[in-house]
C-alpha positions as CSV (number, residue, x, y, z in Angstrom):
1,X,-13.5,-12.7,-30.2
2,X,-14.9,-14.8,-27.4
3,X,-11.4,-16.9,-26.7
4,X,-9.6,-13.3,-27.3
5,X,-11.5,-11.8,-24.2
6,X,-11.2,-14.8,-22.1
7,X,-7.5,-14.9,-22.7
8,X,-7.0,-10.9,-22.0
9,X,-9.4,-11.4,-18.8
10,X,-6.8,-14.2,-17.0
11,X,-3.5,-12.6,-17.6
12,X,-4.8,-9.6,-16.3
13,X,-6.6,-11.1,-13.4
14,X,-3.2,-13.9,-12.9
15,X,-1.1,-10.9,-11.5
16,X,-3.9,-9.4,-9.1
17,X,-2.7,-11.4,-6.1
18,X,1.2,-12.1,-7.5
19,X,4.2,-11.9,-4.7
20,X,7.6,-11.1,-4.6
21,X,8.9,-12.1,-8.3
22,X,12.0,-14.2,-9.2
23,X,12.9,-12.2,-12.0
24,X,12.4,-8.7,-10.4
25,X,12.0,-6.0,-12.6
26,X,12.3,-7.8,-15.7
27,X,9.2,-9.2,-14.4
28,X,7.1,-6.3,-14.2
29,X,8.3,-5.6,-17.7
30,X,6.9,-8.4,-19.0
31,X,3.6,-8.0,-17.6
32,X,3.3,-4.3,-18.4
33,X,4.0,-5.7,-22.0
34,X,1.1,-8.3,-21.3
35,X,-1.2,-5.9,-20.1
36,X,-0.5,-3.3,-22.4
37,X,-1.4,-6.0,-25.1
38,X,-4.8,-7.7,-23.3
39,X,-6.1,-4.4,-22.9
40,X,-5.3,-3.4,-26.6
41,X,-6.6,-6.4,-28.1
42,X,-10.3,-4.8,-28.2
43,X,-9.7,-1.8,-29.6
44,X,-7.8,-3.2,-32.3
45,X,-10.6,-5.9,-32.5
46,X,-12.8,-2.7,-33.5
47,X,-10.5,-0.9,-35.4
48,X,-9.5,-3.5,-37.6
49,X,-11.0,-6.8,-37.5
50,X,-14.9,-5.3,-37.0
51,X,-16.1,-6.2,-33.7
52,X,-19.1,-5.4,-32.1
53,X,-18.7,-2.1,-30.1
54,X,-22.2,-2.4,-28.1
55,X,-21.3,-6.5,-27.1
56,X,-17.8,-5.6,-26.0
57,X,-19.3,-2.2,-23.9
58,X,-21.8,-4.9,-22.5
59,X,-19.6,-7.5,-21.7
60,X,-17.2,-5.3,-19.9
61,X,-20.0,-4.4,-18.0
62,X,-21.1,-7.8,-16.7
63,X,-17.6,-8.3,-16.2
64,X,-18.1,-5.8,-13.6
65,X,-20.9,-7.0,-12.2
66,X,-18.9,-10.7,-11.5
67,X,-16.0,-8.4,-9.8
68,X,-18.6,-7.2,-7.2
69,X,-20.0,-10.7,-6.6
70,X,-16.9,-12.2,-5.7
71,X,-15.6,-8.8,-3.9
72,X,-18.4,-9.1,-1.9
73,X,-17.7,-12.8,-1.7
74,X,-13.7,-11.5,-0.7
75,X,-14.9,-9.5,2.2
76,X,-16.9,-12.0,4.1
77,X,-13.7,-14.1,4.8
78,X,-11.3,-11.4,4.8
79,X,-8.5,-12.2,7.4
80,X,-8.7,-9.0,9.5
81,X,-11.2,-7.4,11.7
82,X,-12.8,-4.3,10.0
83,X,-12.3,-0.2,11.5
84,X,-15.0,1.9,12.2
85,X,-15.6,4.4,14.8
86,X,-15.8,3.2,17.7
87,X,-18.9,5.4,18.6
88,X,-20.9,4.3,15.8
89,X,-23.9,2.6,17.0
90,X,-23.8,-1.5,17.0
91,X,-21.3,-0.8,14.7
92,X,-18.8,0.7,16.2
93,X,-19.3,-1.9,19.4
94,X,-17.8,-4.5,17.0
95,X,-15.2,-2.2,16.1
96,X,-12.6,-3.8,18.9
97,X,-14.2,-8.1,18.4
98,X,-12.5,-10.2,17.6
99,X,-15.5,-13.0,16.7
100,X,-15.4,-15.0,13.6
101,X,-17.5,-18.0,12.3
102,X,-15.0,-20.7,11.5
103,X,-15.7,-22.6,8.1
104,X,-15.5,-26.2,9.0
105,X,-12.4,-28.0,8.2
106,X,-10.6,-25.1,7.2
107,X,-8.3,-22.1,8.4
108,X,-11.2,-19.4,7.3
109,X,-13.5,-17.9,9.3
110,X,-16.1,-14.8,8.6
111,X,-15.1,-12.4,11.1
112,X,-18.2,-10.4,13.1
113,X,-17.2,-7.2,11.6
114,X,-17.2,-8.0,8.4
115,X,-20.6,-9.0,8.0
116,X,-22.0,-5.3,8.5
117,X,-19.0,-4.4,5.9
118,X,-21.0,-7.1,3.0
119,X,-24.8,-5.9,4.0
120,X,-23.5,-2.2,3.0
121,X,-22.1,-3.2,-0.1
122,X,-24.9,-5.4,-1.3
123,X,-26.8,-2.5,-2.0
124,X,-23.9,-0.3,-2.8
125,X,-22.0,-1.8,-5.4
126,X,-25.8,-3.1,-7.1
127,X,-26.6,0.9,-7.4
128,X,-23.0,1.7,-8.7
129,X,-23.2,-1.0,-11.0
130,X,-26.6,0.3,-12.8
131,X,-25.1,3.9,-12.8
132,X,-22.4,2.3,-14.6
133,X,-24.6,0.8,-16.7
134,X,-26.8,4.0,-17.9
135,X,-24.0,5.6,-19.1
136,X,-22.0,2.5,-20.7
137,X,-24.5,0.1,-22.0
138,X,-28.3,2.1,-22.1
139,X,-26.1,4.6,-24.2
140,X,-23.9,2.1,-27.0
141,X,-27.9,0.4,-26.8
142,X,-28.2,-3.7,-27.5
143,X,-30.9,-3.5,-30.1
144,X,-27.9,-4.4,-32.3
145,X,-26.9,-7.4,-30.7
146,X,-28.0,-10.8,-32.5
147,X,-28.2,-14.1,-31.1
148,X,-25.2,-15.1,-32.1
149,X,-23.4,-12.5,-30.3
150,X,-25.4,-13.1,-27.4
151,X,-24.6,-16.5,-27.2
152,X,-20.6,-15.3,-27.3
153,X,-21.0,-12.6,-24.5
154,X,-22.8,-15.8,-22.3
155,X,-19.9,-18.1,-23.5
156,X,-17.5,-15.0,-22.6
157,X,-19.2,-14.1,-19.2
158,X,-18.8,-18.3,-18.0
159,X,-14.8,-17.9,-19.0
160,X,-14.7,-14.3,-16.7
161,X,-16.6,-16.5,-13.7
162,X,-14.5,-19.8,-14.1
163,X,-11.4,-17.2,-13.7
164,X,-12.7,-15.1,-11.1
165,X,-13.4,-18.1,-9.3
166,X,-10.0,-19.6,-9.9
167,X,-8.5,-17.1,-8.5
168,X,-11.0,-16.2,-5.5
169,X,-10.3,-20.0,-4.8
170,X,-6.3,-20.3,-5.0
171,X,-5.2,-16.8,-5.1
172,X,-6.9,-14.9,-2.2
173,X,-8.3,-17.6,-0.2
174,X,-5.6,-21.3,-0.8
175,X,-2.5,-19.1,-1.2
176,X,-3.8,-17.0,1.9
177,X,-3.8,-13.5,0.8
178,X,-7.4,-13.4,2.8
179,X,-5.4,-12.5,5.2
180,X,-4.0,-9.6,4.1
181,X,-7.2,-8.2,4.2
182,X,-10.3,-6.8,5.9
183,X,-13.6,-6.3,4.4
184,X,-13.4,-2.6,3.4
185,X,-10.3,-3.5,1.5
186,X,-11.9,-6.3,-0.2
187,X,-14.9,-3.8,-1.0
188,X,-12.3,-1.2,-1.5
189,X,-10.6,-1.9,-5.0
190,X,-13.7,-2.8,-7.2
191,X,-15.7,0.1,-5.8
192,X,-13.8,2.7,-6.6
193,X,-13.5,0.7,-10.5
194,X,-16.6,1.2,-10.2
195,X,-17.1,4.7,-9.2
196,X,-14.4,5.4,-12.0
197,X,-16.2,3.8,-14.9
198,X,-18.8,5.7,-13.8
199,X,-17.0,9.0,-13.9
200,X,-15.5,8.0,-17.2
201,X,-18.7,7.0,-18.6
202,X,-20.4,9.8,-18.0
203,X,-17.9,12.5,-18.6
204,X,-17.4,10.6,-22.2
205,X,-21.4,11.0,-22.9
206,X,-21.3,14.6,-22.6
207,X,-18.6,15.4,-24.6
208,X,-20.0,12.8,-26.7
209,X,-22.8,14.4,-26.8
210,X,-21.5,18.2,-27.0
211,X,-19.5,17.8,-30.1
212,X,-22.5,15.9,-32.1
213,X,-26.7,17.1,-33.0
214,X,-28.4,15.2,-30.7
215,X,-28.4,18.0,-28.1
216,X,-30.4,20.4,-31.1
217,X,-32.6,17.6,-32.1
218,X,-33.8,15.5,-29.4
219,X,-32.4,12.4,-30.7
220,X,-31.5,9.9,-27.8
221,X,-27.8,9.1,-27.3
222,X,-28.8,5.4,-27.7
223,X,-30.0,6.0,-30.8
224,X,-26.9,8.4,-32.3
225,X,-24.0,6.1,-34.5
226,X,-22.0,3.6,-32.5
227,X,-18.5,5.3,-34.0
228,X,-19.9,8.6,-32.4
229,X,-20.8,7.4,-28.6
230,X,-19.3,3.2,-28.5
231,X,-16.2,3.6,-29.7
232,X,-15.2,6.6,-27.0
233,X,-17.0,4.9,-24.2
234,X,-15.2,1.5,-25.0
235,X,-12.0,3.4,-24.7
236,X,-12.8,5.2,-21.5
237,X,-13.6,1.2,-20.2
238,X,-9.9,0.2,-21.1
239,X,-8.3,3.2,-20.0
240,X,-9.8,2.8,-16.5
241,X,-9.4,-0.9,-17.0
242,X,-5.2,-0.4,-18.1
243,X,-5.2,2.0,-15.2
244,X,-6.5,-0.2,-12.4
245,X,-3.9,-2.9,-14.3
246,X,-0.9,-1.0,-13.9
247,X,-2.0,-0.4,-9.9
248,X,-1.9,-4.3,-9.8
249,X,1.8,-4.7,-11.1
250,X,2.9,-1.4,-9.6
251,X,1.3,-1.8,-6.4
252,X,5.0,-1.8,-4.5
253,X,6.1,1.1,-6.2
254,X,2.8,3.3,-5.1
255,X,2.8,1.7,-1.5
256,X,6.1,3.2,-0.9
257,X,5.5,6.8,-2.6
258,X,2.3,6.6,-0.5
259,X,4.6,5.8,2.8
260,X,7.1,8.7,1.6
261,X,4.1,11.3,1.4
262,X,2.1,13.1,4.1
263,X,-0.7,13.2,2.3
264,X,-2.4,9.4,2.4
265,X,-3.7,7.7,-1.0
266,X,-4.6,4.4,0.7
267,X,-1.7,2.5,-0.9
268,X,0.1,1.8,2.1
269,X,-3.7,1.1,4.4
270,X,-2.8,-2.1,6.7
271,X,-5.9,-3.4,8.2
272,X,-5.5,-4.2,11.8
273,X,-4.1,-7.1,13.1
274,X,-5.2,-9.1,16.0
275,X,-3.3,-8.2,19.3
276,X,-2.2,-10.6,21.6
277,X,-3.6,-9.1,25.2
278,X,-1.6,-10.5,28.1
279,X,-4.1,-11.1,30.7
280,X,-1.9,-13.2,33.4
281,X,-2.5,-11.0,36.8
282,X,0.4,-11.4,39.5
283,X,-1.0,-12.0,42.3
284,X,-4.5,-13.2,43.3
285,X,-7.5,-11.6,40.4
286,X,-10.3,-10.5,41.9
287,X,-13.5,-9.7,39.5
288,X,-15.5,-6.9,39.6
289,X,-19.1,-6.4,37.6
290,X,-21.0,-4.0,36.6
291,X,-24.7,-3.4,38.4
292,X,-27.2,-5.3,37.6
293,X,-29.4,-3.0,37.5
294,X,-27.1,-0.5,35.6
295,X,-27.2,-2.9,32.9
296,X,-30.5,-3.9,32.9
297,X,-31.3,0.2,32.2
298,X,-27.9,1.0,30.6
299,X,-29.6,1.3,27.1
300,X,-31.3,4.5,28.6
301,X,-28.9,6.1,29.0
302,X,-27.0,5.3,26.2
303,X,-30.3,6.4,24.2
304,X,-29.0,10.5,24.7
305,X,-25.3,9.0,23.5
306,X,-26.7,8.6,20.0
307,X,-29.0,11.2,18.5
308,X,-29.3,9.7,14.9
309,X,-31.6,7.3,16.9
310,X,-33.6,10.6,18.3
311,X,-33.8,11.5,15.1
312,X,-35.0,8.0,13.7
313,X,-38.0,8.1,16.5
314,X,-38.7,11.5,15.6
315,X,-38.8,10.0,11.9
316,X,-41.3,7.8,12.7
317,X,-43.1,9.8,15.2
318,X,-43.8,12.3,12.4
319,X,-45.2,9.2,10.1
320,X,-47.7,8.3,13.3
321,X,-48.4,12.2,12.9
322,X,-49.5,12.1,9.4
323,X,-51.3,9.1,10.1
324,X,-53.0,10.6,12.8
325,X,-54.0,13.3,10.3
326,X,-55.8,11.0,8.4
327,X,-57.6,9.6,11.3
328,X,-55.8,6.0,10.9
329,X,-55.6,5.6,14.5
330,X,-54.6,2.3,14.8
331,X,-51.2,2.4,12.2
332,X,-50.7,5.9,14.7
333,X,-50.6,4.3,17.7
334,X,-48.2,1.6,16.7
335,X,-46.1,4.1,15.0
336,X,-46.2,6.1,18.4
337,X,-45.1,3.1,20.6
338,X,-42.6,1.6,18.1
339,X,-41.0,5.5,17.9
340,X,-39.7,4.9,21.6
341,X,-39.7,1.2,21.0
342,X,-37.1,0.7,18.6
343,X,-34.7,3.3,19.4
344,X,-34.6,2.2,22.5
345,X,-34.2,-1.1,21.5
346,X,-31.2,-0.2,19.5
347,X,-29.3,1.4,22.3
348,X,-29.9,-1.6,24.6
349,X,-28.6,-4.0,21.5
350,X,-25.3,-1.6,21.0
351,X,-24.9,-1.0,25.2
352,X,-25.0,-4.6,25.7
353,X,-22.6,-5.2,22.9
354,X,-20.2,-2.9,24.8
355,X,-20.9,-3.7,28.6
356,X,-23.2,-6.4,29.3
357,X,-20.9,-9.0,29.5
358,X,-17.9,-7.5,30.4
359,X,-15.8,-8.5,33.4
360,X,-13.0,-6.8,34.7
361,X,-10.3,-8.3,36.7
362,X,-7.6,-7.0,39.0
363,X,-4.6,-7.9,41.3
364,X,-4.1,-4.1,42.5
365,X,-1.2,-4.0,39.5
366,X,-3.0,-4.0,36.5
367,X,-6.9,-4.1,35.1
368,X,-7.5,-7.2,32.4
369,X,-11.2,-6.5,30.5
370,X,-12.5,-9.7,29.8
371,X,-16.3,-10.2,27.5
372,X,-17.8,-13.3,27.9
373,X,-20.5,-13.0,24.9
374,X,-17.6,-12.7,22.8
375,X,-15.3,-15.1,24.6
376,X,-12.0,-13.0,24.7
377,X,-10.0,-10.1,26.4
378,X,-10.6,-6.4,25.9
379,X,-7.5,-4.7,26.6
380,X,-5.2,-4.6,30.1
381,X,-4.4,-1.1,31.7
382,X,-1.2,-0.6,34.2
383,X,-0.7,2.3,35.8
384,X,0.7,5.2,33.7
385,X,-0.7,3.9,30.7
386,X,-3.6,6.5,30.8
387,X,-3.4,10.0,30.3
388,X,-6.7,11.2,32.0
389,X,-8.8,9.2,35.0
390,X,-12.1,10.6,36.4
391,X,-15.1,9.4,37.4
392,X,-18.6,10.4,36.5
393,X,-22.0,10.2,37.7
394,X,-25.6,10.7,35.5
395,X,-28.7,10.5,36.5
396,X,-28.4,7.0,36.3
397,X,-25.7,6.7,38.4
398,X,-27.0,9.0,41.1
399,X,-30.3,6.9,40.8
400,X,-28.6,3.4,41.2
401,X,-25.8,4.2,43.5
402,X,-23.4,3.7,41.0
403,X,-20.2,5.1,39.3
404,X,-18.2,5.4,36.1
405,X,-14.8,5.2,35.5
406,X,-13.6,7.3,32.2
407,X,-10.1,6.9,31.3
408,X,-8.4,8.1,28.5
409,X,-5.0,5.9,27.5
410,X,-1.8,6.8,25.9
411,X,-3.2,6.4,22.6
412,X,-6.1,8.5,22.8
413,X,-8.3,5.7,23.0
414,X,-11.4,6.6,26.3
415,X,-12.2,3.7,28.0
416,X,-15.2,3.6,30.0
417,X,-16.4,1.4,33.2
418,X,-19.7,2.6,33.9
419,X,-22.0,1.1,36.4
420,X,-19.8,0.1,39.4
421,X,-21.6,0.0,42.1
422,X,-17.8,-0.3,44.5
423,X,-15.2,1.1,41.7
424,X,-12.5,1.6,44.7
425,X,-10.4,-2.0,44.3
426,X,-10.8,-0.4,40.2
427,X,-8.9,3.2,41.2
428,X,-6.4,1.7,43.2
429,X,-4.4,0.0,40.3
430,X,-3.4,3.7,39.4
431,X,-0.4,5.7,41.1
432,X,-3.0,8.9,40.6
433,X,-5.8,10.5,42.0
434,X,-9.1,10.2,39.8
435,X,-11.1,13.8,38.9
436,X,-13.7,13.6,40.8
437,X,-13.2,11.2,43.0
438,X,-15.1,13.0,45.7
439,X,-17.9,11.8,44.7
440,X,-17.4,8.4,46.2
441,X,-18.9,10.2,49.0
442,X,-16.3,8.1,51.4
443,X,-17.9,4.8,49.7
């Protein structure tokens, strides 16, 4: 049984990173036949050879853990940056930064935007894995497994680990497939697979329970005859795996279908590529920096732009209030201070990532924003590259005698240039009068 399981696992996963075939449609038919045979082996083994259903379900569950682990590894080494809401706290500040940590002696790098995706994916996939186990292994049970069966499962698991490692090292990294993925797309497939397994296991258990007497006599589902629950669970797992294998074989067809429909299913989604920004200026450039005091205090105003920070501070103060009721004054004092410091610190970090080290270069014909923190150009704007141009002034601008330039580009993205002591050189680039220019007070 172990050899067969290893064989069908390797056959299915060898298709995951395959490129264009020399055999065209005939190759698709061959792959389709191979995966049908491979996914049918467990069902044939159970029905004809008497294989242990519990062992197969446990092996599939452990295989899912391996898939999740390598998905996180692939996410870290994904060649394209991840997409976030640009208004999001800290993560949004990294949405258009292309900074990365290179792996020595390779062309591979860990994008800064991939790290938060991987960090979030670890607890998310872990919770999903346990949830899948609750409605698969938890239902079928492992008390019927002997020492010999555990040995076979361990051997098969090592084969799965070896197969996934080869696919990652060769198919993903060496052959350059990672260049087509972001951390989000690397995680998406395994996450959806786990979600389908959870839903499939849940529905199968509910249907099996409704069709048995376990509800009436309160018998735990794990004690029902495996042929009543184990077989439907195994069939559900095989069907989910078959569905994802078929999607891998017909990925091009699904992509073309997604592109032809008004509703996006995600098959045609392409992660953002690194865009080259022209930093050349025809005339002698002039460098303009935000006011230093504005960079130092900008986090205070930034606090009001992120309501989640206000809520965080409120939750911390609520906990402090509970400790105050219990007369634990030392902890109350610490939490009261933390309710102010932590949100303000996060707001300041977000502000510094966005604007703290940005230099604006202009030659009166264009503006180029350059971030010295990440050592990269952020954007370039020329006359009539924008649809809206205005000057704003909040209480901090008024206090510091500075101005904030806000413009909307043709693609509807909003660019802010905050805390500018002398915005005139930047405004002179545009062939239109900015809204609110009267705020300059003849400066």
